[in-house]
TORKEBA-810937 format. One record per residue (C-alpha): residue number from 1; residue in three letters; x, y, z. Coordinates in steps of 0.02 Angstrom, whole numbers, plus 50000, padded with zeros to 5 digits. Example, Ala and Ser with C-alpha at 12.3 -4.5 7.8 and 13.67 -1.06 7.14 Angstrom:
# TORKEBA-810937
  pos  code     xx     yy     zz
    1   ALA  50615  49775  50390
    2   SER  50684  49947  50357
# end
This chain:
# TORKEBA-810937
  pos  code     xx     yy     zz
    1   MET  49694  50596  49864
    2   GLU  49867  50612  49942
    3   SER  49932  50451  49862
    4   VAL  49954  50525  49688
    5   GLU  50084  50661  49672
    6   ASN  50075  50819  49567
    7   THR  50249  50881  49523
    8   ALA  50186  51059  49512
    9   SER  50152  51069  49699
   10   PHE  50217  50994  49859
   11   ASP  50122  51047  50015
   12   ALA  50183  51056  50194
   13   PHE  50100  50891  50241
   14   LYS  50195  50794  50108
   15   GLU  50355  50882  50154
   16   TYR  50327  50831  50336
   17   LEU  50305  50648  50285
   18   HIS  50464  50646  50181
   19   VAL  50602  50531  50245
   20   LEU  50776  50520  50168
   21   ARG  50813  50349  50092
   22   PRO  50969  50276  50009
   23   VAL  50878  50278  49842
   24   GLU  50862  50468  49855
   25   THR  51047  50485  49895
   26   ASP  51093  50379  49744
   27   LEU  50973  50474  49630
   28   ARG  51049  50639  49686
   29   LYS  51224  50576  49645
   30   LEU  51165  50519  49473
   31   LEU  51079  50686  49436
   32   GLU  51235  50782  49489
   33   LYS  51337  50677  49367
   34   VAL  51212  50702  49226
   35   ASN  51209  50890  49255
   36   SER  51399  50900  49257
   37   LYS  51410  50810  49089
   38   ASN  51267  50913  49014
   39   LYS  51233  50783  48879
   40   LYS  51069  50719  48812
   41   THR  51003  50599  48944
   42   LEU  50849  50499  48988
   43   VAL  50845  50449  49172
   44   LEU  50727  50306  49210
   45   LEU  50661  50307  49388
   46   CYS  50588  50132  49396
   47   GLY  50495  50034  49528
   48   SER  50324  49975  49586
   49   ALA  50162  50067  49620
   50   GLY  50165  50165  49782
   51   ASP  50352  50152  49817
   52   GLY  50383  50339  49811
   53   LYS  50445  50377  49635
   54   SER  50324  50519  49604
   55   HIS  50343  50583  49781
   56   LEU  50532  50592  49761
   57   ILE  50523  50684  49595
   58   SER  50396  50806  49667
   59   TYR  50503  50831  49822
   60   LEU  50660  50867  49720
   61   ARG  50570  50983  49600
   62   ASN  50489  51089  49737
   63   THR  50602  51086  49889
   64   ASP  50779  51042  49832
   65   SER  50902  51182  49868
   66   GLU  51024  51111  49738
   67   HIS  50894  51126  49599
   68   LEU  50951  50961  49523
   69   LEU  50795  50943  49415
   70   ASP  50788  51120  49347
   71   THR  50861  51067  49178
   72   PHE  50752  50911  49163
   73   GLU  50584  50885  49083
   74   LEU  50480  50778  49201
   75   TYR  50361  50641  49150
   76   ASN  50278  50582  49308
   77   ASP  50140  50462  49259
   78   ALA  50175  50340  49119
   79   THR  50003  50258  49140
   80   GLU  49905  50407  49071
   81   SER  49862  50457  48893
   82   SER  49863  50634  48826
   83   ALA  49711  50617  48713
   84   PRO  49551  50511  48708
   85   LYS  49608  50415  48555
   86   LEU  49783  50380  48621
   87   THR  49833  50238  48736
   88   ALA  49960  50260  48876
   89   ILE  50087  50172  48763
   90   ASP  50052  50296  48621
   91   THR  50076  50443  48738
   92   LEU  50236  50369  48807
   93   ALA  50304  50346  48631
   94   GLU  50265  50530  48596
   95   LYS  50347  50591  48755
   96   LEU  50502  50484  48728
   97   ALA  50519  50527  48543
   98   PRO  50686  50619  48572
   99   PHE  50755  50452  48632
  100   ASN  50693  50336  48495
  101   ASP  50815  50251  48377
  102   ASP  50811  50396  48253
  103   ASN  50844  50533  48380
  104   TYR  50934  50471  48535
  105   MET  51108  50501  48462
  106   ASN  51070  50684  48421
  107   ASP  51155  50766  48569
  108   ASP  51051  50924  48589
  109   GLY  51073  50925  48779
  110   PHE  50891  50878  48810
  111   LYS  50865  50792  48977
  112   MET  50713  50700  49041
  113   ILE  50674  50602  49198
  114   LEU  50536  50471  49184
  115   ALA  50450  50394  49336
  116   ILE  50384  50227  49273
  117   ASN  50322  50063  49345
  118   LEU  50422  49911  49289
  119   GLY  50266  49829  49216
  120   THR  50229  49982  49110
  121   LEU  50410  49992  49052
  122   ASN  50407  49809  49001
  123   ASN  50242  49831  48908
  124   PHE  50312  49981  48816
  125   ILE  50476  49909  48754
  126   GLU  50387  49748  48701
  127   SER  50247  49840  48610
  128   GLU  50236  49885  48427
  129   LYS  50280  50065  48471
  130   GLY  50428  50000  48569
  131   GLN  50508  49930  48412
  132   SER  50568  50108  48376
  133   PHE  50661  50107  48543
  134   SER  50779  49959  48519
  135   ALA  50925  50056  48598
  136   LEU  50821  50086  48754
  137   LYS  50770  49903  48758
  138   LYS  50952  49851  48742
  139   TYR  50997  49963  48889
  140   VAL  50856  49891  48997
  141   ASP  50906  49712  48957
  142   SER  51093  49737  48979
  143   ASN  51067  49817  49150
  144   ASP  50949  49679  49211
  145   ILE  50819  49807  49260
  146   PHE  50682  49675  49265
  147   SER  50790  49550  49358
  148   THR  50804  49520  49545
  149   TYR  50992  49517  49519
  150   ILE  51067  49675  49594
  151   ARG  51196  49761  49485
  152   PRO  51309  49908  49532
  153   ASN  51210  50069  49510
  154   THR  51330  50198  49436
  155   TYR  51330  50329  49298
  156   GLN  51373  50254  49128
  157   ASP  51484  50376  49034
  158   ASN  51445  50324  48856
  159   SER  51258  50300  48876
  160   VAL  51114  50417  48840
  161   PHE  51011  50311  48959
  162   GLN  51032  50306  49148
  163   HIS  50924  50231  49284
  164   VAL  50887  50211  49468
  165   ASN  50775  50065  49514
  166   PHE  50672  50076  49674
  167   SER  50650  49887  49666
  168   ASP  50836  49864  49702
  169   TYR  50812  49945  49872
  170   GLN  50721  49862  50015
  171   ILE  50630  49960  50149
  172   PHE  50761  49899  50272
  173   THR  50948  49869  50267
  174   LEU  51055  49720  50312
  175   LYS  51177  49722  50457
  176   GLU  51287  49586  50530
  177   ASP  51179  49577  50685
  178   GLY  51010  49585  50596
  179   VAL  50924  49722  50498
  180   GLY  50932  49910  50496
  181   THR  50759  49988  50502
  182   LYS  50799  50173  50509
  183   TYR  50682  50216  50365
  184   LEU  50535  50121  50439
  185   GLU  50567  50192  50611
  186   GLU  50571  50370  50544
  187   LEU  50416  50345  50436
  188   ILE  50315  50269  50578
  189   GLY  50384  50403  50694
  190   LYS  50312  50535  50578
  191   VAL  50139  50473  50626
  192   PHE  50160  50436  50812
  193   ARG  50297  50553  50875
  194   PRO  50230  50661  51019
  195   ASP  50283  50825  50940
  196   GLU  50187  50984  50901
  197   THR  50255  50981  50723
  198   ASN  50168  50813  50697
  199   PRO  49992  50846  50625
  200   PHE  49934  50674  50683
  201   TYR  49987  50708  50862
  202   VAL  49906  50880  50855
  203   ALA  49743  50797  50799
  204   TYR  49760  50674  50944
  205   THR  49780  50813  51073
  206   LYS  49632  50910  51003
  207   ASN  49528  50751  51014
  208   ALA  49544  50753  51205
  209   SER  49376  50842  51217
  210   CYS  49282  50701  51128
  211   THR  49151  50621  51241
  212   LEU  49211  50448  51189
  213   CYS  49398  50476  51209
  214   GLN  49415  50385  51376
  215   THR  49340  50225  51305
  216   CYS  49386  50242  51121
  217   PRO  49487  50099  51045
  218   VAL  49553  50210  50903
  219   ARG  49625  50336  51026
  220   HIS  49697  50196  51132
  221   ASN  49772  50113  50978
  222   PHE  49861  50277  50936
  223   GLU  49929  50285  51114
  224   PHE  49981  50102  51103
  225   MET  50079  50136  50943
  226   THR  50176  50282  51017
  227   SER  50283  50152  51108
  228   PRO  50449  50116  51018
  229   VAL  50436  49935  51076
  230   HIS  50269  49912  50989
  231   GLN  50330  50001  50834
  232   LYS  50481  49886  50830
  233   ALA  50366  49733  50838
  234   ILE  50264  49798  50689
  235   ILE  50424  49831  50592
  236   ARG  50484  49653  50625
  237   LYS  50319  49588  50553
  238   ILE  50345  49693  50396
  239   VAL  50523  49629  50375
  240   GLU  50458  49452  50402
  241   VAL  50333  49458  50259
  242   VAL  50461  49536  50141
  243   ILE  50584  49395  50176
  244   LYS  50470  49245  50202
  245   ASP  50334  49286  50077
  246   LYS  50437  49389  49954
  247   ALA  50306  49525  49971
  248   ILE  50339  49691  49885
  249   VAL  50300  49819  50018
  250   SER  50295  50002  49966
  251   THR  50293  50161  50068
  252   ARG  50109  50178  50026
  253   ASP  50079  50002  50094
  254   ILE  50162  50051  50258
  255   LEU  50057  50207  50280
  256   ASN  49899  50109  50238
  257   LEU  49949  49977  50365
  258   LEU  49965  50107  50502
  259   TYR  49786  50162  50469
  260   ASP  49723  49984  50459
  261   ILE  49794  49936  50629
  262   LEU  49721  50094  50709
  263   VAL  49544  50098  50640
  264   HIS  49428  49950  50618
  265   PRO  49338  49961  50449
  266   ASP  49169  49963  50540
  267   PHE  49217  50089  50673
  268   ASP  49081  50217  50701
  269   TYR  49067  50348  50840
  270   THR  48879  50328  50861
  271   THR  48888  50139  50870
  272   MET  49026  50143  51001
  273   CYS  48922  50261  51107
  274   LYS  48771  50144  51098
  275   VAL  48865  49983  51140
  276   GLY  48935  50067  51296
  277   THR  48772  50028  51385
  278   SER  48814  49840  51390
  279   ASP  48981  49782  51461
  280   THR  48980  49619  51363
  281   THR  48941  49703  51195
  282   TYR  49061  49847  51227
  283   LEU  49205  49733  51279
  284   THR  49179  49624  51126
  285   LYS  49180  49773  51008
  286   TYR  49323  49859  51097
  287   ILE  49438  49707  51095
  288   GLN  49397  49672  50912
  289   TYR  49445  49852  50871
  290   THR  49616  49850  50956
  291   THR  49781  49852  50861
  292   PRO  49835  49675  50915
  293   MET  49672  49606  50845
  294   LEU  49663  49714  50688
  295   MET  49829  49638  50632
  296   TYR  49763  49460  50627
  297   GLU  49573  49445  50635
  298   PHE  49513  49513  50469
  299   ASP  49531  49457  50287
  300   ASP  49563  49567  50136
  301   ILE  49586  49732  50227
  302   SER  49745  49746  50123
  303   PRO  49870  49627  50040
  304   LEU  49999  49671  50174
  305   ILE  49879  49627  50317
  306   ASN  49842  49462  50228
  307   GLU  50027  49421  50226
  308   ILE  50051  49470  50409
  309   ARG  49905  49357  50459
  310   LYS  50000  49206  50396
  311   HIS  50126  49230  50537
  312   ASP  50004  49244  50682
  313   LEU  50086  49174  50839
  314   LEU  49926  49079  50877
  315   LYS  49953  48973  50721
  316   ILE  50117  48905  50790
  317   ARG  50098  48755  50906
  318   GLN  50211  48771  51058
  319   TYR  50207  48672  51218
  320   ASP  50221  48824  51333
  321   MET  50078  48913  51246
  322   ASP  49968  48758  51251
  323   VAL  49993  48748  51439
  324   ASP  49960  48935  51457
  325   MET  49799  48922  51355
  326   THR  49734  48776  51459
  327   ARG  49771  48870  51619
  328   PHE  49685  49028  51557
  329   HIS  49525  48940  51504
  330   SER  49509  48859  51675
  331   LEU  49500  49031  51761
  332   GLU  49336  49108  51816
  333   ASN  49417  49275  51856
  334   ILE  49543  49335  51727
  335   TYR  49594  49495  51817
  336   GLU  49776  49446  51845
  337   ALA  49801  49374  51671
  338   PHE  49725  49528  51588
  339   THR  49821  49648  51700
  340   ALA  49987  49563  51665
  341   ALA  49960  49573  51477
  342   THR  49898  49752  51468
  343   ILE  50006  49837  51600
  344   ASN  50090  49995  51533
  345   THR  49970  50000  51385
  346   PRO  49813  50105  51363
  347   TYR  49712  49945  51359
  348   GLU  49739  49917  51546
  349   ARG  49600  50043  51581
  350   LEU  49474  49909  51535
  351   LYS  49504  49810  51693
  352   ASP  49437  49950  51802
  353   ALA  49312  50030  51683
  354   THR  49217  49867  51645
  355   LYS  49180  49696  51718
  356   ILE  49316  49614  51610
  357   ALA  49383  49515  51758
  358   VAL  49219  49420  51784
  359   LEU  49137  49427  51612
  360   GLY  49299  49371  51529
  361   GLY  49297  49219  51640
  362   ILE  49117  49162  51615
  363   LYS  49065  49219  51441
  364   ALA  49135  49084  51326
  365   GLU  49152  49186  51165
  366   LEU  49217  49339  51255
  367   LYS  49343  49229  51346
  368   LYS  49410  49157  51182
  369   LEU  49421  49332  51109
  370   THR  49510  49397  51264
  371   TYR  49637  49255  51259
  372   ARG  49683  49295  51078
  373   PHE  49698  49478  51125
  374   ILE  49811  49438  51274
  375   VAL  49929  49328  51171
  376   ARG  49946  49454  51030
  377   THR  49968  49601  51149
  378   LYS  50107  49511  51240
  379   GLU  50189  49471  51073
  380   LEU  50187  49655  51020
  381   LYS  50261  49697  51190
  382   GLU  50397  49569  51148
  383   GLU  50368  49473  51309
  384   TYR  50384  49299  51232
  385   PRO  50558  49222  51219
  386   ALA  50626  49191  51045
  387   ASN  50569  49023  50975
  388   GLU  50656  48910  50850
  389   GLN  50570  48993  50702
  390   GLN  50633  49165  50755
  391   ARG  50809  49096  50778
  392   LEU  50803  49021  50603
  393   PHE  50739  49184  50530
  394   ASP  50882  49282  50610
  395   GLU  51006  49155  50541
  396   TYR  50938  49180  50365
  397   LEU  50955  49369  50383
  398   GLN  51135  49346  50435
  399   TYR  51172  49238  50282
  400   LEU  51092  49372  50171
  401   TYR  51209  49499  50248
  402   TYR  51363  49390  50223
  403   GLN  51323  49360  50040
  404   ASN  51280  49541  49999
  405   SER  51428  49614  50095
  406   GLY  51555  49503  50006
  407   SER  51586  49383  50150
  408   GLU  51548  49223  50052
  409   LYS  51667  49119  50158
  410   LYS  51547  49137  50304
  411   LEU  51417  49036  50207
  412   LEU  51515  48874  50234
  413   LYS  51388  48798  50355
  414   LEU  51246  48837  50235
  415   TYR  51341  48757  50091
  416   ASP  51370  48602  50198
  417   ALA  51185  48592  50244
  418   THR  51134  48616  50062
  419   LYS  51254  48481  50002
  420   LYS  51182  48362  50133
  421   ALA  51006  48403  50073
  422   VAL  51056  48366  49893
  423   MET  51134  48198  49939
  424   ASN  50984  48147  50047
  425   TRP  50846  48214  49935
  426   ASP  50785  48039  49887
  427   GLY  50854  47942  50034
  428   GLN  51004  47940  50149
  429   PHE  51152  47832  50099
  430   ASP  51341  47855  50110
  431   SER  51404  48035  50121
  432   ASP  51466  48036  49941
  433   THR  51326  47930  49867
  434   ILE  51162  47995  49796
  435   CYS  51002  47909  49739
  436   ILE  50973  47945  49556
  437   ASP  50815  47839  49538
  438   ASP  50695  47782  49674
  439   SER  50551  47736  49558
  440   ASN  50596  47549  49555
  441   GLU  50491  47449  49679
  442   LYS  50636  47338  49734
  443   PHE  50796  47440  49719
  444   TRP  50869  47612  49745
  445   VAL  50987  47660  49604
  446   LEU  51140  47755  49667
  447   GLU  51293  47841  49599
  448   GLN  51447  47918  49675
  449   LEU  51437  48108  49676
  450   LEU  51581  48220  49726
  451   ILE  51537  48406  49731
  452   ARG  51615  48556  49813
  453   PRO  51555  48734  49849
  454   ALA  51597  48862  49716
  455   PRO  51565  49028  49805
  456   TYR  51561  49183  49698
  457   ASN  51684  49296  49792
  458   THR  51646  49431  49664
  459   GLN  51665  49578  49781
  460   THR  51783  49636  49916
  461   PRO  51706  49620  50090
  462   THR  51629  49786  50137
  463   PRO  51586  49827  50318
  464   GLY  51430  49923  50365
  465   GLU  51249  49913  50311
  466   VAL  51190  49845  50143
  467   ASP  51044  49938  50064
  468   ARG  51033  49855  49892
  469   PHE  51006  49667  49895
  470   SER  50895  49523  49841
  471   THR  50795  49431  49974
  472   THR  50855  49263  49907
  473   LEU  51024  49179  49925
  474   LYS  51123  49113  49777
  475   LEU  51230  48958  49804
  476   ARG  51340  48874  49676
  477   PHE  51423  48703  49673
  478   ARG  51550  48627  49556
  479   LYS  51601  48452  49509
  480   GLU  51753  48403  49609
  481   GLY  51908  48418  49499
  482   SER  51823  48538  49378
  483   SER  51802  48726  49380
  484   ASP  51690  48733  49226
  485   GLU  51548  48615  49276
  486   THR  51443  48713  49400
  487   ALA  51262  48718  49457
  488   GLU  51173  48864  49542
  489   ILE  51022  48870  49656
  490   SER  50924  49024  49709
  491   MET  50870  48991  49888
  492   ASP  50720  49081  49962
  493   TYR  50671  49072  50145
  494   ALA  50552  48925  50123
  495   LEU  50689  48819  50043
  496   PHE  50813  48875  50177
  497   GLU  50691  48820  50312
  498   MET  50672  48647  50234
  499   ILE  50860  48624  50210
  500   CYS  50888  48666  50393
  501   ALA  50755  48539  50440
  502   MET  50841  48407  50331
  503   LYS  51005  48445  50420
  504   ASN  50917  48387  50579
  505   GLY  50850  48228  50501
  506   TYR  50689  48282  50413
  507   ARG  50641  48181  50258
  508   PRO  50558  48281  50118
  509   ASN  50387  48218  50062
  510   MET  50293  48237  49898
  511   HIS  50221  48405  49952
  512   ASP  50397  48471  49981
  513   LYS  50452  48412  49810
  514   ASN  50303  48494  49726
  515   GLN  50333  48655  49820
  516   HIS  50520  48662  49784
  517   THR  50526  48617  49600
  518   ASP  50678  48730  49575
  519   PHE  50775  48627  49700
  520   VAL  50718  48466  49614
  521   SER  50788  48534  49450
  522   PHE  50948  48585  49539
  523   VAL  50970  48408  49610
  524   GLN  50945  48335  49436
  525   GLN  51075  48454  49367
  526   VAL  51199  48407  49503
  527   ILE  51168  48221  49474
  528   GLU  51248  48244  49302
  529   PHE  51414  48278  49392
  530   GLY  51414  48100  49460
  531   ASN  51490  47939  49393
  532   LYS  51331  47850  49335
  533   ALA  51405  47830  49160
  534   SER  51543  47718  49231
  535   ARG  51470  47644  49391
  536   ILE  51301  47625  49475
  537   VAL  51249  47533  49632
  538   LEU  51081  47450  49668
  539   ILE  51026  47431  49849
  540   PRO  50871  47325  49891
  541   LYS  50729  47419  49974
  542   ASP  50691  47263  50074
  543   HIS  50803  47290  50224
  544   GLU  50805  47103  50261
  545   HIS  50931  47082  50120
  546   ASP  51102  47156  50158
  547   TYR  51192  47164  49991
  548   LYS  51231  47282  49847
  549   VAL  51227  47253  49659
  550   VAL  51364  47347  49566
  551   PHE  51372  47383  49378
  552   GLU  51542  47451  49334
  553   LYS  51628  47497  49171
  554   THR  51801  47417  49153
  555   ASP  51929  47401  49014
  556   PHE  51842  47240  48964
  557   GLY  51663  47305  48960
  558   TYR  51535  47314  49100
  559   GLU  51560  47207  49254
  560   PHE  51418  47147  49364
  561   LYS  51446  47093  49543
  562   VAL  51353  47070  49707
  563   VAL  51441  47133  49863
# end
């Protein structure tokens, strides 16, 4: 009920949950500019479902002391129709009639702000009704509103159309030493902050009289999540799925996640009271219902939980953890192991309130469950040292910051690693030689390829945090001796991970090549910069023969020689 906004009202609960974001700051600046010009204007507030467009409009309409929206007509839900026989597209065409091709140049001072999902906007301008809005379509296309490419977001003096795109803003910012998570911290703090102005905390304190509260996993999960350390671990998981899986995570997704890691979908007061009569049954239920387990043990609770599950620490093979697991499963009394993992958490009460020490050592299924709980609890407490994957992830974040803050020169090592990956894509030969055909059973076909980085350097380095950026890197190379012949690759985290592995000697297999088809196309494009038209070299795949066959174009035709 609370997830759909009504611009006519904005209650105290929604006002409490409001957190200032860079997108709100930029929208305010744009509205101030529009109001100062007092010209006919359509402001598109674009984005994805649940990202806060409607919430922001409702907030500004009902609580803004500057009254920035007082002169605007609001259209808050572009997915609805105004009559049974009209589609959402028909209704949208009616609402936007002052801005169709016949009317948009009539400067009558009319101003409208439209909150619209990108998919709906695309469907509209490509529809039959949208043909009457070619000027709007031109504006959308010229500003790359549907693209992941981030353009400067400023008021356009000679345009009736203006926009702010939520999709240009991530739920975190980039900093030189990692990420800035102020928005996520404040949003999560709204739920767990121990403050009498917090309705969730007030509900928690009133719940102290519940007969189950001393043994209730939901209550203990809430207490667990009041720790800034645990909140920080959850935030890192959210950032991880945005970067690694290119997940679109909205504010609504975050709030849903907080509920999902507090309350098991099958949680029931009566059931929990009944299972309390058996230590084994109660411990099994309780552990399954804890936050560390809710994050990883269940499918299809939400798309965000599904993404987080992919990065379960237990799915990563590590020597230290294998040793730890073997040691744990040899114990008959797990008191010390359980105590060490749960100390300073509400879950530590289990060790004294139940027979976890003994039952967890002798009941096979309970022991497995307890081990998974211990590992995940320690991870959320950030007790494990950073592994190679975490180091690589932090390196990628740093490269994102360098590119988006105008410090392209600091991408040199990444350019070098990418060049090496290109040259070794189909086999490792000389540093300036690339395989252009490995399909022959007897020979590799090679050419000389000389390429150099062609960084963009399109902006002056700007210190501080970056709040508008793409989660992929863009690298560009040019043919040596030419500034016109260039090739560009968009590098996501998965490709970055493979390129770093190749730098350390990894050889890509067929699965890699099927997964990274964009990089395959990029390699083929770069190959055209080589000298295959004038010289190729054949090297036998049989390593017993140490010779090369050279075909070379000379002034007298093609020359063939064995060297």
